[in-house]
Structures are given as structure tokens and as C-alpha cells.
C-alpha positions in Angstrom: 35.8 3.7 91.5 35.4 0.4 90.3 38.5 -1.6 88.9 37.9 -4.3 86.5 39.9 -7.8 86.6 41.9 -7.1 83.6 43.1 -3.5 84.6 46.1 -4.6 86.4 47.5 -6.9 83.7 46.8 -4.3 81.2 48.9 -1.9 83.2 51.4 -4.6 83.7 51.9 -5.4 80.0 52.1 -1.7 79.3 54.8 -0.8 82.2 57.2 -4.0 80.9 56.7 -3.0 77.5 58.1 0.7 78.3 60.6 -0.7 80.6 61.7 -3.4 77.7 61.8 -0.6 75.3 64.0 1.5 77.3 66.3 -1.3 78.2 66.7 -2.2 74.6 67.6 1.5 73.7 70.0 1.7 76.6 71.6 -1.6 75.4 72.0 0.0 71.8 73.7 3.0 73.0 76.1 1.3 75.3 77.1 -1.1 72.2 77.4 1.5 69.6 78.4 4.5 71.9 75.5 6.6 70.1 73.0 8.3 72.2 70.9 9.3 69.2 69.6 6.2 66.8 66.6 7.7 65.7 65.2 11.1 65.4 62.8 10.8 68.4 65.6 10.0 70.7 66.4 13.6 70.6 64.8 15.8 68.0 66.5 18.8 68.9 69.8 17.4 69.1 69.2 15.2 65.9 68.7 18.5 64.1 71.9 19.9 65.4 73.8 16.7 64.3 72.4 16.8 60.8 73.5 20.2 60.3 76.6 19.6 61.8 77.2 16.6 59.6 76.3 18.8 56.4 79.1 21.3 57.6 81.6 18.3 58.0 80.6 17.2 54.4 81.3 20.7 53.0 84.7 21.0 54.8 85.6 17.5 53.5 85.2 18.8 50.1 86.9 21.9 50.5 89.6 19.8 51.8 89.7 17.7 48.9 89.8 21.0 46.5 92.5 22.3 48.4 94.5 19.3 48.1 93.8 19.1 44.4 94.8 22.5 43.8 98.1 22.0 46.1 99.0 19.0 43.8 98.6 21.0 40.5 100.6 24.0 41.9 103.4 21.7 42.9 103.6 20.0 39.5 103.3 23.4 37.9 105.9 24.8 40.0 108.5 22.0 39.1 107.7 22.5 35.5 108.2 26.3 35.9 111.6 25.7 37.6 112.9 23.4 34.9 112.1 25.7 32.1 113.7 28.7 34.3 117.1 26.5 34.3 116.7 26.2 30.4 116.1 30.3 30.3 119.4 30.7 32.6 121.5 28.6 30.1 120.1 30.2 27.3 121.3 33.5 28.8 124.9 32.0 29.7 125.2 31.3 25.8 124.1 34.7 24.8 126.6 36.1 27.2 129.2 34.0 25.8 128.7 34.4 22.1 130.5 37.5 21.8 132.7 38.6 18.9 135.8 36.5 20.0 134.1 33.1 19.3 134.4 31.3 16.1 131.9 30.3 13.9 132.3 26.9 14.6 131.8 27.6 18.5 128.8 29.6 17.9 127.3 26.7 15.8 127.8 24.7 18.6 126.2 27.0 20.8 123.3 27.1 18.3 123.0 23.1 18.7 122.6 23.7 22.5 119.8 26.5 22.0 118.0 24.1 19.7 118.0 21.4 22.3 117.1 23.9 25.2 113.9 24.8 22.9 112.8 21.2 22.3 113.3 20.4 25.9 111.2 23.8 26.9 108.5 22.7 24.7 108.2 19.1 26.2 108.2 20.6 29.9 105.6 23.2 29.4 103.5 20.2 27.9 103.4 18.6 31.3 100.1 16.6 32.3 99.1 15.7 35.8 96.3 13.1 35.8 95.5 13.5 32.3 95.3 17.2 32.2 97.7 19.5 30.2 98.7 22.0 33.0 99.4 25.3 30.8 96.4 24.9 28.6 93.9 26.9 30.7 90.9 25.4 30.2 91.6 23.4 27.3 93.2 21.0 29.7 92.6 18.2 27.1 94.8 20.0 24.6 98.6 20.2 24.3 99.4 23.6 25.1 102.1 23.9 22.6 102.7 22.1 18.9 106.0 22.7 17.2 106.7 22.9 13.5 110.1 21.2 12.5 112.1 21.3 9.1 113.8 18.7 7.3 116.6 18.5 9.8 114.3 18.1 13.0 115.1 21.9 14.0 111.9 23.9 15.4 110.9 26.6 13.1 107.8 28.0 14.7 105.8 27.0 18.1 102.1 27.7 18.3 100.1 28.0 21.4 96.8 26.0 21.5 95.2 26.7 24.8 93.3 29.8 26.1 94.0 32.3 28.7 91.0 31.3 30.9 91.6 29.4 34.1 89.4 27.1 36.4 89.0 27.7 40.2 87.7 26.0 42.9 86.2 26.7 46.3 88.3 26.4 49.4 85.9 27.5 51.8 82.5 29.6 51.8 82.4 31.8 49.0 86.0 31.8 48.6 87.7 30.4 45.1 91.2 30.0 43.8 92.8 29.0 41.1 96.3 27.2 40.7 96.4 27.0 37.1 99.3 28.8 35.2 98.5 29.7 31.5 101.2 29.2 28.6 100.2 32.7 26.7 98.2 35.7 27.4 98.7 38.3 24.6 95.4 40.3 25.8 97.2 42.4 28.5 94.8 41.7 31.2 94.0 38.5 33.1 96.6 35.7 34.2 100.0 36.1 33.0 101.2 33.9 30.5 104.1 31.6 31.5 106.1 31.6 28.0 104.3 34.6 26.5 103.0 37.8 27.9 102.5 40.9 26.2 102.7 42.8 29.6 106.5 42.0 30.1 107.4 41.3 26.7 108.2 37.9 27.4 108.0 35.3 24.3 110.5 32.6 25.5 110.2 30.3 22.5 110.4 32.8 19.9 113.3 34.4 21.5 115.2 31.0 21.8 114.4 30.4 18.0 115.9 34.1 17.2 119.1 33.3 19.4 119.7 30.0 17.5 119.4 31.7 14.1 121.8 34.8 15.1 124.2 32.3 16.4 124.3 30.3 13.2 124.6 33.6 11.2 127.3 34.9 13.6 125.2 37.9 14.5 127.1 38.7 17.5 126.0 42.2 17.7 122.4 41.3 17.6 122.7 38.7 20.2 124.3 41.3 22.5 121.9 43.9 21.8 118.7 42.3 21.3 118.7 38.8 22.3 120.2 39.1 25.5 117.5 42.1 26.3 114.9 39.6 25.2 115.9 37.1 27.5 115.8 39.5 30.2 112.5 40.1 29.5 111.5 36.4 29.7 113.6 36.3 33.2 111.5 38.8 34.7 108.3 37.2 33.6 109.3 34.0 35.2 110.3 35.7 38.4 106.5 37.1 38.4 105.3 33.5 38.0 107.4 32.2 40.9 105.6 34.9 43.0 102.3 34.0 41.9 102.7 30.2 42.5 104.2 31.1 45.9 101.4 33.3 46.8 98.9 30.5 45.9 100.6 27.9 47.7 100.7 30.0 50.8 96.9 30.6 50.6 96.3 26.9 50.1 98.3 26.0 53.1 96.6 28.5 55.2 93.2 27.3 53.9 94.0 23.6 54.7 95.3 24.5 58.3 91.7 26.6 58.9 89.6 23.7 57.3 91.4 20.9 59.4 91.1 23.0 62.5 87.4 23.2 61.4 86.9 19.6 60.8 88.1 18.8 64.2 86.0 21.2 65.8 83.0 19.9 64.0 83.8 16.4 64.7 83.8 17.2 68.6 80.7 18.9 68.5 78.8 15.9 67.0 80.5 13.6 69.3 79.0 16.0 72.1 75.8 15.8 70.7 75.5 12.2 69.7 77.9 10.1 71.4 76.7 8.5 74.6 78.4 8.6 78.0 79.2 5.1 78.5 79.2 5.2 82.4 76.0 7.2 82.7 74.6 4.6 80.2 75.5 1.8 82.1 74.1 3.0 85.3 70.9 3.9 83.6 70.7 0.5 82.0 71.5 -1.2 85.3 68.6 1.0 86.9 66.3 -0.1 84.2 66.9 -3.9 84.2 66.5 -3.9 88.1 63.2 -2.2 87.6 61.9 -4.6 84.9 62.8 -7.6 87.2 61.3 -5.9 90.3 58.1 -5.3 88.1 58.0 -9.0 86.8 58.5 -10.4 90.7 55.9 -7.9 91.8 53.5 -8.9 89.2 54.2 -12.7 90.0 53.3 -12.4 93.5 50.1 -10.3 92.8 48.8 -12.5 90.2 49.3 -15.6 92.3 47.4 -14.3 95.4 44.3 -16.4 96.1 40.9 -15.2 97.9 42.4 -16.8 101.3 45.3 -14.3 101.1 42.8 -11.2 101.0 40.7 -13.2 103.9 43.9 -13.2 106.1 
């Protein structure tokens, strides 16, 4: 077979180009710690890495949803706890307002109940990140608005929210809501914090009735009606506590699971994409030696004269 004069230079250039390309790739791997820079470096591994990165992105969103839901749940729990404290005090007043109390004392109790009522309205209109917590999906609207008389006393309280709750995904196909609505008179769906027809709760109106009966000296009505109504409100609050606790427990479990998944996916991505530094450096050194050897051999061959062949 005939070998042309330019065969060896062409092969040399091609071989040196391949060695230089391999050397450059290994240098990048050693510098970045990444084994895969381009899809052609390892198409199969690149496909797996892209899938894992997509999963990691989804997990990150789940973690964000969980944290946001947990924050809302915590703020809601604080508000519910404060309102429950108002209910407890109203129950004490209803118990104290018996037939042995003078009208002056009853009037003092009535003033206290009015303050409890106004504080309750303020608490239930709590906001977090600009959203009203107890308005349902109408989070841009204050849940309760009060009508007051000329003396500044609350005469009625109206709910402006709805009985719908927004939910968020915390895992594939798993959604949950941490919202608590202020009122639900439909008999189904999420329970209302202040008013719920299933338990007979109607906290604000019960406070108004207690206050008015105190002013009127109706101690029998307070004992036989108002105290029982406040008991219904307390039952409803206890249910709310249980619901919020259950949601928080689920969120904590979901957070633990998502954190474990995130760590697992990170390790898998690292296993697929990260370069083994010791092996990379060994391969880089071998490639550099091969490159230098090729150059030296080529120099020797290309500098040979006709006399070298005659010898």
C-alpha cells in the first residue's frame, strides 16, 4: 500500500487534536469538579441528571409551599389562642354575674365585655403578608366589620369573607390547606372560627347578648342562656385547636420527608455528575504525557533525513 508524504502529518495533527481536546476536558473537570459539561460527555448520565434536577426543582417548590402554609398556620394559631383567652374571660364574667351583684357591678362587667368584643374583632382581622387570615379566599377583604352606636359600642358584626379555602401541593398529588375561615353557616365544609352552625357557635353575637343582658340586669338569662351559648363557642374553639394541630403535624411530617428527598436527590446528582478528582488528575497526567510523547516522536520523525534511512 502506498503511503503519501502528507499521511503522517495529517495523522499527527488529528492525534494531537484529540489529545488536546481530552486534556482540555479533563482540566475543566478538575477545575469545576463536574464530570459532565456537555450532553455528549455522557448522554445517558446527562438524561438522568436532568430528570433528577427536575425532581429537585419540584421538591424545592414543595418545601416552599410547606413553609408558607406552616407560617400561616402559626399566625392563625396565635390569633385563635388570643380569641380563646377572650372567651375564657367572658365565661368568667357570665359566672360572676349572678343575682348577688349590684347593677353597678353588672355595668362594669358589661364594659369589660364590650372591650372583649372589640379586641376579638381586631384579633380576627389579623393579617399576614398583606392577607387577611380568616376571610377564606377573599384574603384581600377584612373578615369582619363592626357597626357602632354614638357611644362607640358595637351593635352588630358582619362577616365579609367566604367559606372557601385555598390549598397548596406539598407532595405529588397531595394538597393541604392551613386556612381557618371566620364563618360557615352552610353545615358542611371547613368550620368557622367565630360562627359555625354545626356547633351553634356565634361568638360575637353571644358577646353582644351577654353585654346587653348585663346592662339590663338579666342575671337569669345570663345563667340560663348566655353561659350555655359561650359553652358552644368554647366547644367550637377546641375543635379549631384540634384542626390546626392536625395540619401542623402533617406539615412537619411533609417537611421532614421533603428534606430527606432533597438530600437523596442531591447525592444522586452528585454521583452522576461530579468528577472523581483523584481519577481525573491521574487521567489528566496520562493525557499530558501522551501529548508530550506524541510531540517528541513527531519531532524526531519529521527531522529525519535521507541519510538516516541509508544508515
